[in-house]
C-alpha positions as CSV (number, residue, x, y, z in Angstrom):
1,X,272.0,-90.0,81.4
2,X,271.1,-87.5,78.7
3,X,269.8,-84.1,79.7
4,X,266.2,-83.4,78.6
5,X,265.9,-80.3,76.3
6,X,263.1,-79.0,78.5
7,X,265.4,-78.8,81.5
8,X,267.8,-76.6,79.5
9,X,264.9,-74.4,78.4
10,X,263.8,-74.0,82.0
11,X,267.2,-72.5,82.9
12,X,267.4,-70.3,79.8
13,X,263.9,-68.9,80.0
14,X,264.0,-68.3,83.7
15,X,267.2,-66.5,83.4
16,X,266.0,-64.3,80.5
17,X,262.7,-63.6,82.3
18,X,264.6,-62.5,85.4
19,X,266.9,-60.3,83.4
20,X,263.9,-58.7,81.8
21,X,262.6,-57.9,85.2
22,X,265.9,-56.3,86.3
23,X,265.9,-54.1,83.1
24,X,262.3,-53.2,83.5
25,X,262.9,-52.0,87.1
26,X,265.5,-49.5,85.8
27,X,263.0,-48.1,83.3
28,X,260.1,-47.6,85.7
29,X,259.5,-44.1,87.3
30,X,260.3,-44.5,91.0
31,X,259.6,-41.5,93.1
32,X,259.5,-42.8,96.6
33,X,258.6,-40.5,99.5
34,X,259.7,-37.3,97.6
35,X,257.1,-38.0,94.9
36,X,254.5,-38.4,97.6
37,X,255.1,-34.8,98.4
38,X,255.3,-33.7,94.8
39,X,259.0,-32.8,95.1
40,X,260.3,-35.5,92.7
41,X,259.2,-37.2,89.5
42,X,257.8,-40.7,89.3
43,X,255.3,-42.7,91.3
44,X,255.3,-42.4,95.1
45,X,256.4,-45.9,95.8
46,X,259.6,-48.1,95.8
47,X,261.3,-49.9,93.0
48,X,260.0,-53.3,93.8
49,X,256.5,-52.2,94.7
50,X,255.7,-50.5,91.4
51,X,257.1,-53.3,89.3
52,X,255.4,-55.9,91.4
53,X,252.0,-54.3,90.7
54,X,252.7,-54.3,87.0
55,X,253.9,-57.8,86.9
56,X,251.1,-59.3,89.0
57,X,248.6,-57.6,86.6
58,X,250.5,-59.1,83.7
59,X,250.4,-62.5,85.3
60,X,246.6,-62.2,85.6
61,X,246.3,-61.6,81.9
62,X,248.9,-64.3,81.0
63,X,247.2,-66.8,83.3
64,X,243.9,-66.1,81.6
65,X,245.3,-66.6,78.1
66,X,247.2,-69.8,79.2
67,X,243.8,-71.3,80.1
68,X,242.9,-71.6,76.4
69,X,246.3,-71.4,74.6
70,X,249.7,-72.9,74.8
71,X,251.4,-70.4,72.5
72,X,254.4,-69.0,74.3
73,X,254.3,-65.7,72.3
74,X,250.6,-65.1,72.9
75,X,251.0,-65.8,76.6
76,X,254.1,-63.6,77.0
77,X,252.6,-60.7,74.9
78,X,249.4,-60.9,76.9
79,X,251.4,-60.5,80.1
80,X,253.3,-57.6,78.6
81,X,250.1,-55.8,77.5
82,X,248.5,-56.3,80.9
83,X,251.5,-54.9,82.8
84,X,251.8,-52.0,80.3
85,X,248.2,-51.0,80.8
86,X,248.5,-51.1,84.5
87,X,251.7,-49.0,84.5
88,X,250.2,-46.4,82.1
89,X,247.0,-46.1,84.2
90,X,249.0,-45.5,87.4
91,X,251.2,-42.9,85.7
92,X,248.3,-41.1,84.1
93,X,246.3,-41.0,87.4
94,X,249.4,-39.7,89.2
95,X,249.6,-36.8,86.8
96,X,245.9,-36.1,87.4
97,X,246.5,-35.9,91.1
98,X,249.6,-33.8,90.8
99,X,248.1,-31.4,88.4
100,X,244.7,-30.8,90.0
101,X,245.6,-31.7,93.6
102,X,249.0,-30.1,94.0
103,X,248.9,-27.6,91.1
104,X,252.2,-28.7,89.6
105,X,253.1,-29.6,86.0
106,X,254.7,-33.0,85.0
107,X,258.2,-31.7,84.7
108,X,261.5,-33.6,84.6
109,X,264.2,-32.8,87.2
110,X,267.0,-34.5,85.3
111,X,266.9,-32.9,81.9
112,X,266.6,-29.2,80.8
113,X,264.7,-30.1,77.6
114,X,262.5,-33.1,77.1
115,X,264.5,-35.4,74.7
116,X,261.3,-36.5,72.9
117,X,259.0,-33.5,72.8
118,X,261.8,-30.9,73.0
119,X,259.6,-29.0,75.6
120,X,261.6,-26.9,78.1
121,X,261.6,-28.3,81.6
122,X,263.6,-26.1,83.9
123,X,261.4,-23.0,83.7
124,X,258.4,-24.9,85.0
125,X,260.2,-26.8,87.8
126,X,259.7,-25.5,91.4
127,X,263.0,-24.4,92.9
128,X,264.6,-26.9,95.4
129,X,262.7,-29.8,93.9
130,X,263.6,-32.7,91.6
131,X,260.7,-32.3,89.2
132,X,257.1,-33.2,89.5
133,X,254.7,-35.9,88.3
134,X,255.4,-38.1,85.3
135,X,256.5,-36.0,82.3
136,X,256.4,-37.3,78.7
137,X,260.0,-38.7,78.7
138,X,259.3,-40.6,82.0
139,X,255.9,-41.8,80.8
140,X,257.5,-43.5,77.8
141,X,260.2,-45.0,79.8
142,X,257.7,-46.4,82.3
143,X,255.6,-47.8,79.5
144,X,258.6,-49.6,78.1
145,X,259.4,-50.9,81.6
146,X,255.9,-52.2,82.1
147,X,256.0,-54.0,78.7
148,X,259.4,-55.6,79.3
149,X,258.6,-56.5,82.9
150,X,255.3,-58.1,82.0
151,X,256.8,-60.0,79.1
152,X,259.6,-61.3,81.4
153,X,257.2,-62.3,84.2
154,X,254.9,-64.1,81.7
155,X,257.9,-65.9,80.2
156,X,258.9,-67.3,83.7
157,X,255.3,-68.2,84.3
158,X,254.9,-70.1,81.0
159,X,258.2,-71.9,81.6
160,X,257.1,-73.1,85.0
161,X,253.7,-74.1,83.7
162,X,254.7,-75.8,80.4
163,X,258.1,-77.2,81.0
164,X,258.4,-77.6,84.8
165,X,254.7,-78.8,84.9
166,X,253.8,-76.7,87.9
167,X,250.1,-76.1,88.7
168,X,248.6,-72.8,87.8
169,X,248.8,-71.4,91.4
170,X,252.3,-72.7,92.1
171,X,253.6,-71.3,88.7
172,X,252.2,-67.8,89.5
173,X,253.7,-67.8,93.0
174,X,257.1,-69.1,91.9
175,X,257.2,-66.7,89.0
176,X,256.7,-63.7,91.2
177,X,259.4,-65.0,93.6
178,X,261.9,-65.6,90.8
179,X,261.0,-62.3,89.1
180,X,261.5,-60.3,92.3
181,X,264.8,-62.0,93.1
182,X,266.2,-60.4,90.0
183,X,264.2,-57.1,90.0
184,X,265.3,-56.2,93.5
185,X,268.9,-55.9,92.3
186,X,267.8,-52.7,90.6
187,X,267.0,-51.1,93.9
188,X,270.7,-51.1,94.8
189,X,271.4,-49.2,91.6
190,X,268.6,-46.7,91.9
191,X,268.8,-46.0,95.7
192,X,266.0,-43.4,95.8
193,X,264.3,-41.9,92.8
194,X,264.8,-42.4,89.0
195,X,263.3,-41.2,85.8
196,X,264.0,-44.3,83.9
197,X,266.1,-44.5,80.7
198,X,267.1,-40.9,80.7
199,X,268.2,-40.9,84.3
200,X,272.0,-41.0,84.9
201,X,271.5,-44.0,87.2
202,X,270.5,-46.1,84.2
203,X,274.1,-46.2,83.1
204,X,274.8,-48.7,85.9
205,X,272.2,-51.1,84.6
206,X,274.8,-53.5,83.2
207,X,276.1,-54.3,86.8
208,X,272.6,-55.3,87.9
209,X,272.1,-57.4,84.7
210,X,275.2,-59.4,85.4
211,X,274.0,-60.1,88.9
212,X,270.6,-60.9,87.6
213,X,272.1,-63.4,85.1
214,X,273.7,-65.3,88.0
215,X,270.5,-65.3,90.1
216,X,268.5,-66.4,87.1
217,X,270.8,-69.4,86.4
218,X,270.6,-70.4,90.1
219,X,266.8,-70.1,90.2
220,X,266.6,-72.1,86.9
221,X,268.7,-74.9,88.4
222,X,266.5,-75.0,91.5
223,X,263.4,-75.2,89.3
224,X,265.1,-78.1,87.4
225,X,265.8,-79.9,90.6
226,X,262.3,-79.4,91.8
227,X,261.0,-80.7,88.4
228,X,263.1,-83.8,88.6
229,X,262.2,-84.5,92.2
230,X,258.5,-84.1,91.5
231,X,258.7,-86.4,88.5
232,X,258.0,-83.8,85.9
233,X,261.0,-84.7,83.7
């Protein structure tokens, strides 16, 4: 029996979307408990939590666009824009709270000079801390992470909706589950706090991407089996 092209696209797109989620998690500013006390850069939450918030927001925008358009690029880009805006608002508000609530500047704890603005960092960092807030270099990395994560989540959602013929609600729930299955791998690389692309931990991203590739293929096969069983293909 010949294999339907749609079934192959399901595996390919689900795998790509999951790998995008894994990459995005490495780019997002994760501060955890230290950031909650203003003693580390990033957002005071975990790797999965911050990315989940961005992706869910992206899925809202992607689902809205999918209600009147079947264009894959438009749906994926809408998801990327939604997740990016959410991530930027969170990082901006975190800086407001750190600056006016804690009285500290957004300063990196991993680089002596901001690679983008060339502004000195060490002189403004409180001793015995790992930076504060969301400095410029971290903000840009988080923005890229939000965009890539939102795009990947929307891609998985579109695949389940258009090719696997899931309902809107089922497609959203399944997309979040598949996305998190790959994104959670980043937590094992980060293990605490990260400043995104410029953080030394980012050098281990290839290991997580390989594992994400395997998980993506497995998830894609499960979706294909579910599609066949439900009579969608």
